[in-house]
Each structure stands twice: as C-alpha cells, then as structure tokens.
Kinemage of the C-alpha trace (Angstrom):
@kinemage 1
@onewidth
@group {chain A} dominant
@subgroup {mainchain}
@vectorlist {calphas} color= white
{ca met a 1} P -0.080 0.034 -0.167
{ca his a 2} L 1.074 3.411 -0.568
{ca pro a 3} L 0.286 6.633 1.090
{ca val a 4} L -2.439 9.007 -0.680
{ca his a 5} L -3.412 12.392 -0.438
{ca arg a 6} L -6.433 11.487 2.281
{ca asp a 7} L -7.978 14.676 2.699
{ca leu a 8} L -8.459 14.892 -1.831
{ca trp a 9} L -9.808 11.173 -1.434
{ca tyr a 10} L -12.052 10.966 1.460
{ca ala a 11} L -13.315 14.674 1.655
{ca ala a 12} L -16.653 14.502 -1.042
{ca asn a 13} L -14.458 12.944 -3.917
{ca glu a 14} L -16.928 12.029 -6.408
{ca thr a 15} L -15.516 8.428 -6.957
{ca tyr a 16} L -15.185 8.057 -3.205
{ca leu a 17} L -18.687 9.254 -2.753
{ca ala a 18} L -19.913 6.724 -5.221
{ca ala a 19} L -18.135 3.990 -3.581
{ca glu a 20} L -19.207 4.924 -0.150
{ca leu a 21} L -23.203 4.974 -1.458
{ca ala a 22} L -22.563 1.406 -3.003
{ca val a 23} L -21.251 0.221 0.297
{ca leu a 24} L -24.363 2.025 2.439
{ca asp a 25} L -27.027 0.190 0.173
{ca gln a 26} L -25.200 -3.231 1.029
{ca leu a 27} L -24.941 -2.342 4.529
{ca ala a 28} L -28.660 -0.613 5.164
{ca asp a 29} L -29.446 -2.958 7.713
{ca arg a 30} L -26.159 -2.133 9.932
{ca trp a 31} L -25.391 1.130 11.722
{ca val a 32} L -23.051 3.291 9.442
{ca thr a 33} L -20.897 5.923 10.933
{ca leu a 34} L -20.078 8.897 8.999
{ca gly a 35} L -16.699 10.613 8.818
{ca ala a 36} L -15.660 14.540 9.243
{ca phe a 37} L -16.424 17.014 6.019
{ca phe a 38} L -14.482 19.695 5.010
{ca asp a 39} L -15.516 22.939 3.750
{ca his a 40} L -15.396 22.045 -0.188
{ca val a 41} L -17.740 19.375 0.603
{ca thr a 42} L -20.439 22.062 0.958
{ca ala a 43} L -21.973 21.218 -2.294
{ca ala a 44} L -22.521 17.311 -1.025
{ca val a 45} L -23.827 18.105 1.778
{ca arg a 46} L -26.303 20.352 0.556
{ca gln a 47} L -27.141 17.556 -2.234
{ca val a 48} L -28.385 15.383 1.023
{ca gly a 49} L -30.847 18.048 2.119
{ca gln a 50} L -32.269 18.351 -1.157
{ca thr a 51} L -33.139 14.494 -1.278
{ca asp a 52} L -36.761 13.465 -1.165
{ca arg a 53} L -38.135 11.098 1.470
{ca thr a 54} L -36.261 7.531 1.235
{ca gly a 55} L -37.900 4.430 0.285
{ca arg a 56} L -35.088 2.478 1.880
{ca pro a 57} L -34.280 3.884 5.520
{ca leu a 58} L -30.776 3.380 6.876
{ca gln a 59} L -29.595 3.197 10.356
{ca ile a 60} L -27.011 6.043 10.704
{ca ala a 61} L -25.485 7.241 13.801
{ca leu a 62} L -23.620 10.879 13.999
{ca thr a 63} L -21.413 11.672 16.859
{ca cys a 64} L -19.754 15.175 17.617
{ca gly a 65} L -18.239 17.115 20.335
{ca arg a 66} L -20.719 19.767 21.679
{ca leu a 67} L -17.573 22.206 21.716
{ca glu a 68} L -17.141 21.782 17.839
{ca glu a 69} L -17.163 24.381 15.291
{ca asn a 70} L -19.417 22.419 13.367
{ca phe a 71} L -21.798 21.151 15.772
{ca ala a 72} L -24.655 22.870 14.874
{ca asn a 73} L -24.440 21.956 11.165
{ca asn a 74} L -24.219 17.813 12.418
{ca asp a 75} L -27.545 18.498 14.857
{ca ala a 76} L -29.048 19.968 11.398
{ca met a 77} L -27.780 16.948 9.504
{ca ala a 78} L -29.264 14.474 11.816
{ca ser a 79} L -32.642 16.181 11.658
{ca val a 80} L -32.738 16.660 7.954
{ca leu a 81} L -31.662 12.652 7.677
{ca ala a 82} L -34.554 11.507 10.331
{ca asp a 83} L -36.991 13.878 8.131
{ca gln a 84} L -36.449 11.919 5.231
{ca gly a 85} L -37.278 8.551 6.943
{ca his a 86} L -33.847 7.373 8.101
{ca leu a 87} L -33.285 5.936 11.485
{ca val a 88} L -30.706 8.147 13.061
{ca val a 89} L -29.039 8.685 16.489
{ca phe a 90} L -27.106 11.879 16.995
{ca ala a 91} L -24.698 10.962 20.080
{ca pro a 92} L -22.885 14.626 21.207
{ca val a 93} L -19.795 14.157 23.116
{ca ala a 94} L -18.712 16.610 26.132
{ca asp a 95} L -15.758 17.863 24.774
{ca leu a 96} L -14.475 18.016 20.985
{ca his a 97} L -13.469 15.348 18.487
{ca asn a 98} L -10.297 14.093 20.721
{ca tyr a 99} L -9.371 11.353 23.195
{ca thr a 100} L -11.339 13.718 26.462
{ca ala a 101} L -14.555 13.314 24.449
C-alpha cells in the first residue's frame, strides 16, 4: 500500500462518494458511521438536504463534540436525515473530537 492524499480522496471526492454509497446500500440494515467533512464538500452536503424522503431507511449514527465548531451543522444533518425517514441517532459528546470526548 502506498500513502495517498487522504483529504483529496476522502472529502466528498465523487468517486469516493459513489463507492461509499454502494457500500451503504449493501449495509442498509447495519449502523453506519460517517466521518468528518471539510469546507469544500458543502455542495455534497447540500445535495443530501435536497434528497426526497427515502424508500429504504438506513440506520445512521452521528456523533460530534458539543464544543466543535460544526456542532450545529451535525445536529441539523441528523434532523434532515431523520426527516427523510432514516433511523438516526445523534450522540453528542462533552468535549471536542479528541480523546477527552
């Protein structure tokens, strides 16, 4: 294995997103944990918000530190996904995205 530019691959790269969606389809009956997003993925996140109600609900778990800069965004995303019919658990933690939390 060779090192890759992780941020460019992971942060809403269309190929990565397509691969992740394929995996989510296969794991629809299991809990799915989504990782962190960066500023240049705003369009991808906005697209999630524009999606109609799902015909195939997923079980989705989100977590975020209460002191995180993007806490409100994670809380809003949990609400959007729940409104679409997904089974969502949003579990805030006391600190930041670190070992203390």
